[in-house]
N, C-alpha and C positions, 0 to 999 in steps of 0.2 A: 551474431545476428545482427542485421544493421536495423537502424533506425525504421526504415521503410518496411523491412521484413516484419517487424513487432506491429508496425501500424496496419500493416495488411492483414496480419491474423486477427486483429481486432476488426477491420472493416469486414471481413469474409464471414465472421460470426454475427454480423449485425450490431456490433458493440460499440459503434460511435455514432450517438443519437443527435439530432439537432431539434432545437425548440426553445423553451424558457424553463430551465431547472432550477431548483435550490440545491445547492450541493451540501454535504455534510457540515461543512464550515459554517453554513449559512448565506455564503455568497451565492451570487445568481450568475448563469452562464447559459451562453446560447449552444454550448455543446456539454453532454454528458457522455463519459466512458460507462457503460454497463458491462462491467468485467464479467459478471455472472453469465453472460451470454459466450463468452469466450471459454469459461470454466466447465459449461455444458459439454465441451469437446475434450476428451482426454488426450488426444494425439497433439492438437495447438497448445494445451497448457503443459503438456509433457515438455514439448518443444521450448516455449517460453521459459520455463522454469530451469531446464537443462543450460538454457544460455546464461539466465541470472546467475545460477551456482556456478558457470564458467567465468562470468565476470566478478563474482565474490572472489574465486580463488585468485583470479589474476591481480585482485587488489592487494593480495602477499599480506594478509591479516593474520597468518599463522594459523595455529591450530586453533578449531572453534568445536566448543563443547556441545552447544544446542544452537536450534534456529528457534526464535520466537516471534509468534505473530499476534496482532491484536485481533479479537474476534469480532465481528464475523468475517470481514472481507480479506483478512489475511490468511484465514485458516487453509485453504486449498493451494495457493502459492506458495505458503509457508511450509505445508506438508510436503509437496511436491520437489521444491527446493531442496529442503533439507533429505530429501532421498537421494537427490542427486550429490549431496556433499556427503552422503554417509554419516549424518547426525541425526541425533533423536528431535522430533520436531514437538514444541509444545505451544500453549498460548495463554495470552491474559484474557480475561473478561471481566465486564463491569460488576462490582459489587458495589451498592451503595453509593453509585457515579463514579466511581475510581476502579482504574485497571487494577486485578490482582491476578495472581498466579494461583489460582483456586484449586486446582486439580491435581497439581504437580509439585514435587520437591527440587530444589536447586542447591546445589553446595555454593558456599560463598566462594567469590573469586571465579566463578564460572564465566568461560568466555562465550560470548553470545553476539549472534547476529539477529537484528529484528528484520523480518521480512513482511513485507507490506503487499497490496496490491497495487494502488494509485496513491501518490502523495500530491496533496494540493498545497495547503498550509503548514503541513507536518503536525499537527496537533495530534492526531492519535499516536504518532510516533514518538513526540515528545513524551507524552502521557506514560508511554511503554517503556520509554528509556528512564524516566523517572520511577516508575515502579520496580524494574529490574535492579536498578542501581540501589533504592533502598533496600533490596535483598541482598547486597554485596554482590552482584553481577558486575564483570568487566563488559561493557556494551562496546564492541569493536566497531559497529557499523549498522544503518539501517541501509536494507537494498530493497528497491521496488521495482515492479515492472515497468510501470510510466510516472514519470515525474510531470506533472502538469505544471509545475511552477518554473520548470527550466532554471533549476540551481536556485532559485530565489526562497524555497522554503527553509525553516530552520527545524530539522527533524530532532536536535539533541546530538546528534553523532553524524560522524561522517555518512554522506549520502551516496550509495552506488545505485544508478538507474540504468536499466536496460534502455530506456528511451525517453528522451525529453519530447514533450507535447505540449507547447504552450499555448492556451486559449483564454479567452478573456473571462475574467470574473468580476462581478461588481458587487458593491453594497445594496443591499434591497431598496434604500432610498436615493440611489444614483444610477439607475437604470438608464440607458440609452433609449431613446422613444421606440424603437423597432422592436425591442426587447420588452420594454413594458406594455406593448400592446397584445402580447401573447400571455394567455394563461399560464402561470407557474405551476410546474408539477415537482414533486419531492420523489424520484425514484430510488434514493440510497437507503440504508439501514438504519444509520445513526437516529436514535429517537422513537424509535419505534418501540411499543410496549409488548 
């Protein structure tokens, strides 16, 4: 699947929004990728995740025991990518502010790939990598549908992306005037209670 095919699937679903957005990282951007609008469509999600599974296989990582995703955003692409890889899907979720593998058991030395939806700064990926390594897992890679950083993020493990889509992001106190003139909205899930 080409970069333009990936972006086309997101555009067809109305998932590439323009305005003034507060990202999960706290940064501000004139573009927000509302992946939930893509995940509404099983056919688009299946196509994207099959392509991501193919990209993971092509990376030559060897045997994979599990796909693990951070909740909430990574659940659907993690599950669907695991289905195409033929391995179980699990997820980490926040407990007292830290990611934990609360609902599952995993043997030490398990070989895992973390599957994300969108990577911007790599923070949730790094937190997932740290949580899994603390359990004795071997984290082979982090894979995502879209890398908003275009390779600049540090997810804590090698990054495999289906598509790079670099869009500007700014600190809240360093906005360009045209962005500062628009009211900010926070469409993501991080920080919801």
